[in-house]
PAZALO-429581 format. One line per field, with one value per residue (C-alpha): residue number from 1; residue in one letter; x, y, z. Coordinates in steps of 0.05 Angstrom, whole numbers. Example, Ala and Ser with C-alpha at 12.3 -4.5 7.8 and 13.67 -1.06 7.14 Angstrom:
2
pos <- 1, 2
code <- A, S
east <- 246, 273
north <- -90, -21
up <- 156, 143
***
This chain:
62
pos <- 1, 2, 3, 4, 5, 6, 7, 8, 9, 10, 11, 12, 13, 14, 15, 16, 17, 18, 19, 20, 21, 22, 23, 24, 25, 26, 27, 28, 29, 30, 31, 32, 33, 34, 35, 36, 37, 38, 39, 40, 41, 42, 43, 44, 45, 46, 47, 48, 49, 50, 51, 52, 53, 54, 55, 56, 57, 58, 59, 60, 61, 62
code <- M, D, F, A, E, T, E, D, Q, K, M, I, R, E, M, V, R, E, F, A, E, D, V, A, G, P, T, C, N, K, R, D, K, E, Q, I, A, P, I, E, E, F, K, K, F, A, E, L, G, F, A, G, M, T, I, P, E, K, Y, G, G, Q
east <- 468, 450, 413, 401, 340, 310, 275, 209, 211, 254, 177, 136, 176, 169, 94, 84, 129, 92, 18, 41, 62, 5, -49, -42, 2, -49, -96, -66, -71, -149, -162, -120, -147, -223, -214, -239, -218, -171, -227, -218, -150, -156, -194, -140, -91, -134, -129, -58, -67, -33, -88, -94, 2, 12, -43, -34, -83, -113, -145, -158, -97, -61
north <- 211, 146, 138, 66, 32, 3, -56, -32, 3, -54, -95, -39, -44, -127, -114, -69, -94, -161, -124, -97, -168, -217, -160, -96, -123, -167, -128, -68, -81, -89, -38, 24, -17, -15, 62, 24, 53, 1, -3, -72, -66, -4, -51, -106, -38, -10, -80, -85, -10, 37, 79, 125, 117, 187, 219, 242, 202, 273, 276, 200, 167, 113
up <- 204, 200, 123, 149, 146, 207, 214, 214, 153, 114, 132, 101, 45, 40, 58, 3, -51, -44, -34, -96, -137, -113, -120, -148, -204, -231, -252, -267, -343, -343, -295, -343, -407, -377, -333, -278, -210, -158, -105, -87, -84, -50, 19, 18, 24, 72, 118, 114, 152, 98, 73, 131, 153, 126, 174, 231, 291, 309, 239, 234, 196, 233
***
């Protein structure tokens, strides 16, 4: 059994890493301290197509 990442998995991992470093990371301390929900960050996450990734298409996922 081959457990190596596929090219698609590598691409997704890199996109999520970049999102975390560029979008979520810079605001996390302020959000945590002030207990602010990451609404704007989640909208950007959804724009990348990750929000419904684990939900089957028949239920509205991707």
